Biotite code that builds the C-alpha atoms (Angstrom):
import biotite.structure as struc

atoms = struc.array([
    struc.Atom([110.717, 160.371, -26.414], chain_id="A", res_id=1, res_name="MET", atom_name="CA", element="C"),
    struc.Atom([110.745, 164.102, -26.793], chain_id="A", res_id=2, res_name="THR", atom_name="CA", element="C"),
    struc.Atom([111.857, 166.106, -23.737], chain_id="A", res_id=3, res_name="ALA", atom_name="CA", element="C"),
    struc.Atom([109.056, 167.420, -21.518], chain_id="A", res_id=4, res_name="VAL", atom_name="CA", element="C"),
    struc.Atom([109.402, 170.585, -19.427], chain_id="A", res_id=5, res_name="THR", atom_name="CA", element="C"),
    struc.Atom([106.708, 171.627, -16.991], chain_id="A", res_id=6, res_name="MET", atom_name="CA", element="C"),
    struc.Atom([106.464, 174.836, -14.990], chain_id="A", res_id=7, res_name="TYR", atom_name="CA", element="C"),
    struc.Atom([104.974, 173.842, -11.616], chain_id="A", res_id=8, res_name="THR", atom_name="CA", element="C"),
    struc.Atom([104.435, 174.728, -7.974], chain_id="A", res_id=9, res_name="THR", atom_name="CA", element="C"),
    struc.Atom([104.568, 172.435, -4.948], chain_id="A", res_id=10, res_name="ALA", atom_name="CA", element="C"),
    struc.Atom([100.841, 172.390, -4.184], chain_id="A", res_id=11, res_name="SER", atom_name="CA", element="C"),
    struc.Atom([99.229, 172.309, -7.612], chain_id="A", res_id=12, res_name="CYS", atom_name="CA", element="C"),
    struc.Atom([96.696, 169.496, -8.171], chain_id="A", res_id=13, res_name="PRO", atom_name="CA", element="C"),
    struc.Atom([96.618, 170.223, -11.907], chain_id="A", res_id=14, res_name="PHE", atom_name="CA", element="C"),
    struc.Atom([100.394, 169.706, -12.040], chain_id="A", res_id=15, res_name="CYS", atom_name="CA", element="C"),
    struc.Atom([99.973, 166.316, -10.352], chain_id="A", res_id=16, res_name="VAL", atom_name="CA", element="C"),
    struc.Atom([97.247, 165.355, -12.833], chain_id="A", res_id=17, res_name="ARG", atom_name="CA", element="C"),
    struc.Atom([99.321, 166.436, -15.843], chain_id="A", res_id=18, res_name="ALA", atom_name="CA", element="C"),
    struc.Atom([102.390, 164.541, -14.592], chain_id="A", res_id=19, res_name="LYS", atom_name="CA", element="C"),
    struc.Atom([100.280, 161.415, -14.063], chain_id="A", res_id=20, res_name="ALA", atom_name="CA", element="C"),
    struc.Atom([98.905, 161.567, -17.614], chain_id="A", res_id=21, res_name="LEU", atom_name="CA", element="C"),
    struc.Atom([102.371, 162.046, -19.091], chain_id="A", res_id=22, res_name="LEU", atom_name="CA", element="C"),
    struc.Atom([103.710, 159.131, -17.073], chain_id="A", res_id=23, res_name="GLN", atom_name="CA", element="C"),
    struc.Atom([100.798, 156.958, -18.256], chain_id="A", res_id=24, res_name="GLN", atom_name="CA", element="C"),
    struc.Atom([101.841, 157.820, -21.800], chain_id="A", res_id=25, res_name="ARG", atom_name="CA", element="C"),
    struc.Atom([105.395, 156.609, -21.157], chain_id="A", res_id=26, res_name="GLY", atom_name="CA", element="C"),
    struc.Atom([107.209, 159.803, -20.193], chain_id="A", res_id=27, res_name="VAL", atom_name="CA", element="C"),
    struc.Atom([109.902, 158.708, -17.757], chain_id="A", res_id=28, res_name="ALA", atom_name="CA", element="C"),
    struc.Atom([111.418, 162.132, -17.097], chain_id="A", res_id=29, res_name="ARG", atom_name="CA", element="C"),
    struc.Atom([109.753, 165.512, -16.717], chain_id="A", res_id=30, res_name="ILE", atom_name="CA", element="C"),
    struc.Atom([112.000, 168.523, -16.225], chain_id="A", res_id=31, res_name="ASP", atom_name="CA", element="C"),
    struc.Atom([110.144, 170.544, -13.612], chain_id="A", res_id=32, res_name="GLU", atom_name="CA", element="C"),
    struc.Atom([110.717, 174.261, -13.203], chain_id="A", res_id=33, res_name="VAL", atom_name="CA", element="C"),
    struc.Atom([109.398, 175.246, -9.777], chain_id="A", res_id=34, res_name="ARG", atom_name="CA", element="C"),
    struc.Atom([108.197, 178.810, -10.136], chain_id="A", res_id=35, res_name="ILE", atom_name="CA", element="C"),
    struc.Atom([107.197, 179.007, -6.462], chain_id="A", res_id=36, res_name="ASP", atom_name="CA", element="C"),
    struc.Atom([110.881, 178.737, -5.581], chain_id="A", res_id=37, res_name="LEU", atom_name="CA", element="C"),
    struc.Atom([112.241, 181.070, -8.272], chain_id="A", res_id=38, res_name="ASP", atom_name="CA", element="C"),
    struc.Atom([110.424, 184.345, -9.084], chain_id="A", res_id=39, res_name="PRO", atom_name="CA", element="C"),
    struc.Atom([112.637, 184.869, -12.154], chain_id="A", res_id=40, res_name="GLU", atom_name="CA", element="C"),
    struc.Atom([111.404, 181.584, -13.613], chain_id="A", res_id=41, res_name="GLN", atom_name="CA", element="C"),
    struc.Atom([107.798, 182.675, -12.970], chain_id="A", res_id=42, res_name="ARG", atom_name="CA", element="C"),
    struc.Atom([108.444, 185.859, -14.938], chain_id="A", res_id=43, res_name="GLN", atom_name="CA", element="C"),
    struc.Atom([110.139, 183.886, -17.717], chain_id="A", res_id=44, res_name="HIS", atom_name="CA", element="C"),
    struc.Atom([107.158, 181.493, -17.902], chain_id="A", res_id=45, res_name="MET", atom_name="CA", element="C"),
    struc.Atom([104.724, 184.412, -18.188], chain_id="A", res_id=46, res_name="MET", atom_name="CA", element="C"),
    struc.Atom([106.837, 186.066, -20.883], chain_id="A", res_id=47, res_name="THR", atom_name="CA", element="C"),
    struc.Atom([107.170, 182.885, -22.950], chain_id="A", res_id=48, res_name="VAL", atom_name="CA", element="C"),
    struc.Atom([103.609, 181.593, -22.587], chain_id="A", res_id=49, res_name="THR", atom_name="CA", element="C"),
    struc.Atom([101.546, 184.706, -21.914], chain_id="A", res_id=50, res_name="GLY", atom_name="CA", element="C"),
    struc.Atom([99.942, 182.787, -19.031], chain_id="A", res_id=51, res_name="ARG", atom_name="CA", element="C"),
    struc.Atom([100.166, 183.060, -15.242], chain_id="A", res_id=52, res_name="ARG", atom_name="CA", element="C"),
    struc.Atom([98.818, 179.657, -14.179], chain_id="A", res_id=53, res_name="THR", atom_name="CA", element="C"),
    struc.Atom([100.544, 176.325, -13.715], chain_id="A", res_id=54, res_name="VAL", atom_name="CA", element="C"),
    struc.Atom([101.218, 173.888, -15.059], chain_id="A", res_id=55, res_name="PRO", atom_name="CA", element="C"),
    struc.Atom([102.606, 175.205, -18.314], chain_id="A", res_id=56, res_name="GLN", atom_name="CA", element="C"),
    struc.Atom([103.817, 172.267, -20.358], chain_id="A", res_id=57, res_name="ILE", atom_name="CA", element="C"),
    struc.Atom([106.327, 172.143, -23.177], chain_id="A", res_id=58, res_name="PHE", atom_name="CA", element="C"),
    struc.Atom([106.966, 169.050, -25.265], chain_id="A", res_id=59, res_name="ILE", atom_name="CA", element="C"),
    struc.Atom([110.179, 169.771, -27.064], chain_id="A", res_id=60, res_name="GLY", atom_name="CA", element="C"),
    struc.Atom([109.806, 173.358, -28.275], chain_id="A", res_id=61, res_name="ASP", atom_name="CA", element="C"),
    struc.Atom([106.009, 173.115, -28.487], chain_id="A", res_id=62, res_name="THR", atom_name="CA", element="C"),
    struc.Atom([103.998, 174.898, -25.807], chain_id="A", res_id=63, res_name="HIS", atom_name="CA", element="C"),
    struc.Atom([101.082, 172.573, -25.090], chain_id="A", res_id=64, res_name="VAL", atom_name="CA", element="C"),
    struc.Atom([99.486, 174.804, -22.451], chain_id="A", res_id=65, res_name="GLY", atom_name="CA", element="C"),
    struc.Atom([98.046, 173.727, -19.119], chain_id="A", res_id=66, res_name="GLY", atom_name="CA", element="C"),
    struc.Atom([96.571, 170.518, -17.782], chain_id="A", res_id=67, res_name="CYS", atom_name="CA", element="C"),
    struc.Atom([93.224, 170.879, -19.568], chain_id="A", res_id=68, res_name="ASP", atom_name="CA", element="C"),
    struc.Atom([95.065, 171.580, -22.824], chain_id="A", res_id=69, res_name="ASP", atom_name="CA", element="C"),
    struc.Atom([97.189, 168.448, -22.313], chain_id="A", res_id=70, res_name="LEU", atom_name="CA", element="C"),
    struc.Atom([94.121, 166.287, -21.636], chain_id="A", res_id=71, res_name="VAL", atom_name="CA", element="C"),
    struc.Atom([92.344, 167.690, -24.718], chain_id="A", res_id=72, res_name="ALA", atom_name="CA", element="C"),
    struc.Atom([95.431, 167.049, -26.858], chain_id="A", res_id=73, res_name="LEU", atom_name="CA", element="C"),
    struc.Atom([95.531, 163.457, -25.613], chain_id="A", res_id=74, res_name="ASP", atom_name="CA", element="C"),
    struc.Atom([91.816, 162.945, -26.290], chain_id="A", res_id=75, res_name="GLN", atom_name="CA", element="C"),
    struc.Atom([92.304, 164.212, -29.872], chain_id="A", res_id=76, res_name="ARG", atom_name="CA", element="C"),
    struc.Atom([95.105, 161.693, -30.370], chain_id="A", res_id=77, res_name="GLY", atom_name="CA", element="C"),
    struc.Atom([97.780, 164.369, -30.670], chain_id="A", res_id=78, res_name="GLY", atom_name="CA", element="C"),
    struc.Atom([99.816, 163.718, -27.535], chain_id="A", res_id=79, res_name="LEU", atom_name="CA", element="C"),
    struc.Atom([101.611, 160.504, -28.478], chain_id="A", res_id=80, res_name="MET", atom_name="CA", element="C"),
    struc.Atom([102.801, 161.788, -31.879], chain_id="A", res_id=81, res_name="PRO", atom_name="CA", element="C"),
    struc.Atom([104.110, 164.939, -30.178], chain_id="A", res_id=82, res_name="LEU", atom_name="CA", element="C"),
    struc.Atom([105.937, 162.819, -27.607], chain_id="A", res_id=83, res_name="LEU", atom_name="CA", element="C"),
    struc.Atom([107.498, 160.823, -30.434], chain_id="A", res_id=84, res_name="GLY", atom_name="CA", element="C"),
    struc.Atom([105.560, 157.630, -29.785], chain_id="A", res_id=85, res_name="GLY", atom_name="CA", element="C"),
    struc.Atom([102.855, 155.801, -31.679], chain_id="A", res_id=86, res_name="ALA", atom_name="CA", element="C"),
    struc.Atom([99.307, 157.048, -31.375], chain_id="A", res_id=87, res_name="SER", atom_name="CA", element="C"),
    struc.Atom([97.430, 155.532, -28.450], chain_id="A", res_id=88, res_name="ALA", atom_name="CA", element="C"),
])
């Protein structure tokens, strides 16, 4: 599967929901970048995505967006192909 990187914080329910969906779709490893622990990473996330909220999810080099964006992508049938798996 394609690598997944997620910018997160410790107490974010949307991060938990996004991780659960990715795990349901077979993602075994999510590289988490905790922006609550590293202000430089928060600034980097905002520069790269143009957004301030978490989660911010990347699948490979593709910025998916936040949790709602991930759910919408899955509902459209676009998540599994992006992950490198068969469509659900």
